[in-house]
C-alpha positions in Angstrom: 0.0 0.0 0.0 2.7 2.5 0.9 4.8 1.5 -2.0 1.9 2.2 -4.4 1.5 5.6 -2.9 5.2 6.4 -3.2 5.1 5.2 -6.9 2.1 7.4 -7.7 3.7 10.4 -5.9 7.0 9.8 -7.8 5.1 9.6 -11.1 3.5 12.9 -10.5 6.8 14.5 -9.5 8.6 13.3 -12.6 5.7 14.2 -14.9 5.7 17.7 -13.5 9.3 18.4 -14.7 8.4 18.9 -18.4 5.3 21.0 -17.5 7.3 23.2 -15.2 10.0 23.7 -17.9 7.4 24.5 -20.6 5.5 27.0 -18.4 8.8 28.8 -17.4 9.8 29.0 -21.1 6.5 30.8 -21.7 7.1 33.2 -18.8 4.3 31.8 -16.7 4.3 31.6 -12.9 5.3 28.1 -12.1 6.9 26.1 -9.3 7.3 22.4 -8.7 4.4 22.4 -6.3 2.1 24.1 -8.8 3.1 21.8 -11.6 2.5 18.7 -9.4 -0.8 20.1 -8.2 -1.9 20.9 -11.8 -1.1 17.3 -12.9 -3.0 15.8 -9.9 -6.0 18.1 -10.6 -6.0 17.2 -14.3 -5.8 13.5 -13.5 -8.7 13.6 -11.1 -10.8 15.8 -13.3 -10.0 13.5 -16.3 -11.2 10.5 -14.4 -14.4 12.2 -13.2 -15.2 13.6 -16.7 -14.6 10.2 -18.4 -16.8 8.5 -15.7 -19.7 10.9 -16.1 -19.6 11.8 -19.8 -19.1 8.9 -22.2 -19.0 10.7 -25.6 -16.7 13.7 -26.2 -15.0 13.2 -22.8 -11.6 13.6 -24.5 -12.4 17.1 -25.9 -14.0 18.2 -22.6 -11.0 16.9 -20.7 -8.6 18.8 -23.0 -10.5 22.0 -22.6 -10.4 21.5 -18.8 -6.7 20.8 -19.0 -6.1 24.1 -20.8 -8.4 25.9 -18.3 -6.4 24.5 -15.4 -3.1 25.5 -16.9 -4.5 29.0 -17.6 -5.6 29.4 -13.9 -2.7 27.7 -12.2 0.1 29.4 -14.2 -1.5 32.8 -14.9 -1.2 32.4 -18.7 -3.7 32.8 -21.5 -5.5 30.2 -23.5 -3.0 30.2 -26.3 0.0 30.0 -24.0 -1.8 27.1 -22.2 -2.1 25.3 -25.5 1.6 26.0 -26.3 2.6 24.8 -22.8 0.8 21.6 -23.4 2.5 21.1 -26.8 5.9 22.1 -25.4 5.4 19.5 -22.6 5.0 16.8 -25.2 8.0 18.0 -27.2 10.2 18.0 -24.1 9.1 14.5 -23.3 9.8 13.4 -26.9 13.3 15.0 -26.7 14.0 13.2 -23.4 12.9 9.9 -24.8 15.1 10.4 -27.9 18.1 11.4 -25.7 17.7 8.3 -23.5 17.6 6.1 -26.6 20.5 7.8 -28.2 22.7 8.0 -25.1 21.8 4.8 -23.3 20.2 2.7 -25.9 17.2 2.4 -23.6 13.9 1.9 -25.4 11.1 3.5 -23.4 8.2 2.1 -25.4 
C-alpha cells in the first residue's frame, strides 16, 4: 500500500518536470508544487469527466486541462495550449536522448 502511494507520488513529481519547464519557457508563474498540483487536478478531473460523460469526454478533458493551466500558471488560452504542446515536445526529446545515449527503449 505504501509502495503504491510512493510510486504514484513519484510519477506525478517526474511528470511535472516537463510541465514546469514548458511554463517557465512561456514566462508563466510556475513552481514544482504548482506543476505537481496541476497534474493531480488534471488526472482527477479527467477520471471524473470520463466516468460521467461517455462521448466527447476527451475534448472536454482537453479544454479542462487548458483551463487548469490557464488558472494555475496565470497564462492565456493560447499559452496554455503552447505549454501543453511544449510539454509533449520536451518528453519526446527526453525519450530520444535516452535512446541515443543509453540505448534504452522507453516504449
